[in-house]
Steps between C-alpha positions, in 0.01 A plus 500: 500500500643835405407855587176633358647847461779612274695719740597336831517735798722296727645796684356725766242756393526863609278409794680174595520138386217363285210330677288201396185378667447135578154364585433152640138382475481218752222282633404716797623847402677706238832666585692781333856617547733755340854396411818671395519367147879510496575276799168361625496671838156584637390862501241564770301198609289227347128548566229233491122524465298184574201382302218263574476136395160330503429128514150438356542123537760269657811500282394814314684832527405825324616861494360814343734619221395860570658463846833409343522821300356725771744360756792525259433872470492532880818297548698692240384837629593400857843377395568819305413703809758312709778618266448857626576625149312783334271437205751663268777274628286188463394590148859568400643183653235229448584305185254206496266282701460122500243276666514130588189313617375165613487254213178342368259746660258501208300804387208511252438825310232600252560672165537833680752347743254516789528232769233231461545315830736473799841357416569133561802537726809286442420282804143436385462122459155478342652380171650183651261288296604680184866410560397134497307551180792675332751230592263225395363659184827652374752239604795506264454860396844666491373802696465273806866399497575773755278310745755236602557374148127489433428267792362774725395619739343810353410753766156658534692826542589512131334724243340256254320287765344816642388612155356155432303524825359835387400352164331200659334723757330680211324172416393457861365853515318453170332194648406705806356789296161447660640608836651813350869405504614576145819703522684280243838646586706302251276576205473868593875537559678685225821463704617234744825608660682527833555742784826603330331581170210681665727730702711588197179568306388746767837674503554523125182413313700220333418131531786255470621181663829438678692228319620372840144457628391341172791256501474385861122479552319537164668210315648742246847485349651819640757535223255451215224710658694825470557456127290721275424356157429752227251456214295227669156410371213530746433123505864394546490454877831312521682796346282763660542353848852356523583302811138457607370151595255484209471119488436482876222758477349326199484168687320676785247657264613851589702617200333838546707557816799599289297795372400604851852496647726803451608512136828678565771328703824663613784396731561630848675836493358603164274804476129429539411861427497843661324618812164649399378844591243351737751273674748785546226722641397234749861485619479875563785548253339593166846582365576126504268445203705311242718325761616158366322202656719188493362152458518295817379148570429250776627617838711190568670511162556874503665410830745286305610819324525676837732225622710521185406149383519551126797284405489125426617303801351732761226359723263738675383348829201672659456380859212538741236250606600312186796503260482605133796418276538683168810412301604703197595287202593533136314178414122471473497134600228349715455187707266343758558650843574851372287789377624672191735576347321816391647648182568871508448532873566693705651695206573417134807294421475275805249269664449362846358191668328466836514264791334525838465370856162529670608529863832650606492799735154386603633181661741700717214727602293186576772362725548827685134585555326161504750238606722704735248775582794714598553874511871452427610681186597328178858607572502310829388184320752562221778532758404168657507335158831660404702300756376169354694335217353449152261206505348592838657197672307250293167684485357544151183686405280537193374851438200397287240583768265645237583269213775508242508736198825410324692303393237244606146635481309325778215673682487213753864528606538578870773598741698265720758487777704181491772387740374664820669392822470614860829688463364734233415852609282770352816635336539171316142509377532865397819428306358189337202701370730770364714232336191333352400823328850538357513136390165551329641808330792289377252249356326783314829648378618158381164437332526829311854409396382164365244689292782703347501797738808479719591790728836627621376737771190560709372854556276486804230731633236483770490366854798266478733798456449586869660174615879476452505129584226425249672702227820304557305176505342577161849552359645188665218266397460618141872552449426839341601849613207691649468872430304752709429836338521840666141590410281198571175666383552338164166578326519876562866515404422291192242760397758773552745318274240459224390862532858623485548327165169620361575853621838507326716506814662168407542345159396145589372283782846341557648851527230605747544182705872562522437854626209442738548148643776448753607197699488535877676168559595176330501177700719225360463131587713355780670205331487271805132571560427474129649148486309396814171621355566336164538166678189570708303584186617196301488239775208618714276787387433382146434144621277612788284709270445203268446252784257717694286580195290179494465513878361853511272413208362213707458730798312746281277219385433382854428855619260536214356150536644379173404143589145402416262574785166382378203460727238229501221668308719654232293816472543723801820362651688354203727799463871520438624750758755753383694793639312727738225235519381579148329186375431363156374186333644352182232346279614305191316572174430179311478704181881467482515131595533193278136434407583149375613406853255692713491243778879510530499882498244515780705252701812715446316797646390310809845352548643853502260584782280733297150513656332694217454421132385754242304372199429735208185419304475668158219427256639661183200735494552766768857526368445471127800282428537133400791482745288611796335161550597293804325288763141419583321358805610143419867596519436684826332187637806294402737750661300488822505121494880494484572753773420500870176647626692771689636654179329826407383473140447844347316501168557815298210532256603708202187408311183633342193481729690364804180425694456191282802338665413547867310178565737284292813637671345450843435134417855466359647597837603864454578693817461844347380649174672817377307678227606782264324827577525587128279199412198657672282792400499689829575482871151371581554196279836445674330504840238249385771267369698526824189407702437203271856376547471532879162323495663207313740454793806662345696813578501776242771724353504768235770562238599814310682535171816716514328821386175469695492753787472349847219744588273294275483223762495699825121449555557123487764519769292687756287191569715250687263217405542543125865503389804391703769536233605744227707366209719776354614386156852620426487356147235479232281195573522188290869440440785382717857630513418870469696780664374678808316829437606759757156659519402206720705642789293819518180292502630280781587807705157652433326180611714483812408859592132429438515191721668693781253786478201263507638224719169428670328433168759426235647163593684355202836369386697652212619249242738591218505285189760516224870570455596387850867412538802603709513837326142595587400309814644738758341810344164325482511391866627842607208662318257292708432171322404197710505233228740462206383286209808369321496276197791507261753575774391200709434234238787588265767547767801284411540384861134427566209660683658471847807697394286760323289543815815535712632772270173693522508482879863612510433785261233644726670428833828667401342840442 
């Protein structure tokens, strides 16, 4: 990145050294700070203004984009005041402004760039189901290579899953039009962008993406995205939109998203535009109209610039409750166990890959506050640990208290202390936990190296910098020198560096880094300790992690009741208990079984301990297809004859005039009839059918096609004597092996809320039918489902039904 102006002004002005403004838009507040653009020293003070986050539902997080801009103005004005410089001095010395923000806080704007709805904040997890859909539906797409070589996971934080949720929500809202909820955000959105883009739009009137943001969280190629192709025809999307994940979007049925995202893409440090008259006036400095606004990016990765990590071989280590490892590389290689490498990020000409540890500083805080419950300072505990030799006198720990991110992605991984004796003190335990974090860091660093991203030094920021023993330990265990910078507020300093280039103070980002970033200290490995830790890592830590893994998986299964726990009647008590006492039933769908060996298939289900069987009856009429023709009452009678009387036999009638089948299915031995609400003319006919089913001695359920609104059946559910089960179809009825439709999750949640709000009247179970496997089961149970109907996954599993059932249980219990 080079200067956006032709005449650098790298010397003092008549009023003093040039000033740049850095702005850090974080999760809880937005901060502004003025810097000497020549050497990076702070002028005045940084000032922060908090904003509000709302949580409309569990796992959701929203902010008002208007608050971001309003609070930015307040923060910048406050910071300018702390400089104690006159307006004339400020106008003469300020050369540029740059903003970084949280990444993947999604904003929807109409054609006039007005905000359509609150932003989906980066931490908002409502699109978890969409991540499953993307990985399943787009497996093999090259855009997914940055997600651990295409194997995943894909985070719900990322941009495309959130946009997919908005698109699918439009369908839900269209189905709920009768209750007045028809905002259709995705369809109405002329622009879908991020916090970063929105702020720059307010400051300059220009809309453009940061190539760093696009590369690391939008599945774009950051190098290709900044290319501008001339003389491109309107319908040549591949040339018009270089670096965009066009094939991925096409597979998701949302090719139009490429037209909604910012069309212009520039690298960090390039000029977005000039400060508008309105923005300058709001800053109380109208003379600043025309001030260059530099492109920023995600706060963490602008922080890489602020730490000077722009050269291949440097690893940026951000420490806190968790560890984030970002290694700069010249190779865009990828592999399982690493995220990235992201081309053209953080700046053009390089790329970087990510690793991470879920629990690092948090486990030390846990020991101090929960286990020890001491008021002793961290330094006191560090001093006790410092007198103990490497290896903690035979005590080894695993730091994976909250699961493992990389190089092994395992949400069920747990922490451990192994080798405890009565001679071990709290200093031993404290040191062993510190060592475990560092050993885990070494595993991440080695994993990145195996993927083609070796490092030769670690630049560290965050909480670990306050502990000399822990800094030395990071160096000793990894065998790499550890660097601590003079200014540890990396995001704000990173903005200052980018602004100084855009404002013409420095010619390039490397030049600005050299001038503004300074080492405070460099910790080199102690050779004796390094050798001791290498032996500990090779002979103990790496083996313990592998050995403990199946044990903690078994513990997770036991805690969640992974073993079958079926009751005698199979209906009210035959539930597989999972984490936090959430319960679910697995019901096999015979639609996916071997029809030529139905007796054997039924016996397989019983042998696996499955107390329910789901039978789909299609007549080829209600679904006008020659393929939608399955079983009749005689087959149901045969199934009942070959299974025990305790097995619940659900008959799903996807037929024309379902009332005709009631008497015959009762005689055949059906436990419950589930009818399609779409097969009946109105709710009154549905109530009459439900009463007829009950009168015949069977229980009654109602089923909905994927696009039928749940409100259509609410009257049925308010009479506890009519319907005791709702079948939410997550696929189109009539065919096995289909993919799960994410709209089902919103319907499950709506039914759960309705049941809770009407718990004295609405007494029913929620069954989900279609697309159930290890990628979807947890989201379905989390949404509120009680019963999972699985067909293809159970009957076609290479290791049999029992193994498939075990995997479903483990999938849910590990979350």
